[in-house]
C-alpha positions in Angstrom: 16.8 -3.2 2.7 14.8 -0.1 3.7 14.5 0.5 7.5 10.8 1.1 7.9 9.5 4.2 9.5 6.5 4.0 11.8 4.3 5.4 9.1 5.5 2.8 6.6 5.0 -0.1 9.1 1.4 1.3 9.7 0.8 1.4 6.0 1.7 -2.3 5.7 -0.5 -3.2 8.6 -3.5 -1.3 7.1 -2.9 -3.1 3.8 -3.1 -6.4 5.6 -6.2 -5.3 7.6 -8.1 -4.3 4.4 -7.1 -7.6 2.7 -8.4 -9.6 5.6 -11.6 -7.6 6.2 -12.6 -7.7 2.5 -11.1 -11.1 1.7 -9.1 -9.6 -1.2 -5.5 -9.8 -2.3 -5.2 -6.4 -3.9 -5.9 -3.0 -2.2 -6.5 0.3 -4.0 -4.5 3.4 -3.0 -7.8 5.2 -2.5 -8.8 2.7 0.2 -5.5 3.4 2.0 -6.0 7.1 1.7 -9.5 6.9 3.2 -8.3 4.7 6.1 -5.2 6.9 6.9 -6.8 10.3 6.2 -4.1 11.4 3.7 -4.3 12.1 0.0 -3.9 9.4 -2.6 -0.8 11.1 -3.9 0.8 10.9 -0.4 -0.1 7.2 -0.2 1.3 6.6 -3.7 4.6 8.1 -2.7 4.8 5.9 0.3 3.8 2.8 -1.7 6.6 3.6 -4.3 9.2 3.5 -1.6 7.8 0.3 -0.1 7.7 -1.3 -3.6 11.4 -0.3 -4.3 12.3 -2.0 -1.1 10.4 -5.1 -1.9 7.7 -4.9 0.7 4.7 -4.5 -1.7 3.9 -5.1 -5.3 2.4 -2.3 -7.3 0.3 -2.2 -10.4 -0.4 1.2 -11.9 -3.8 1.6 -13.6 -5.0 4.6 -15.6 -8.4 5.8 -14.5 -10.5 8.8 -15.4 -9.5 10.5 -12.2 -5.8 9.8 -12.8 -3.3 7.0 -12.1 -4.5 4.6 -9.4 -2.2 2.0 -7.6 -3.2 -1.5 -6.8 -1.1 -2.9 -4.1 -0.5 -6.2 -2.4 2.0 -7.4 0.2 5.0 -9.4 -0.7 6.3 -12.2 1.5 8.8 -9.6 2.9 5.9 -7.2 3.5 3.9 -9.8 5.3 6.8 -10.7 7.5 7.3 -7.1 8.4 3.8 -6.7 9.7 
C-alpha cells in the first residue's frame, strides 16, 4: 500500500470535505483544483496515484475542455482521512 504524503492525505481530506459540504458522493477534479490552488492536471496526477493505491475510485469523462476526473473515496480512503 502507498505511504501517503502530506499532500495526498490533504487531498483525501478535501475530497471528504467537499462531499460533506455539498452532500454528494462524487467530486470533480476541477473542484479539487479550485480548493487547493493547483491545476486540474496536477490534481489528476495525484488522483491517479491515489486510485492505483486503492484510496479513491476514478471515472474519466470526456468534456469539451478535455478529460475530467470524477472521484470518490473508497473505504480505504475514508479510513485514511
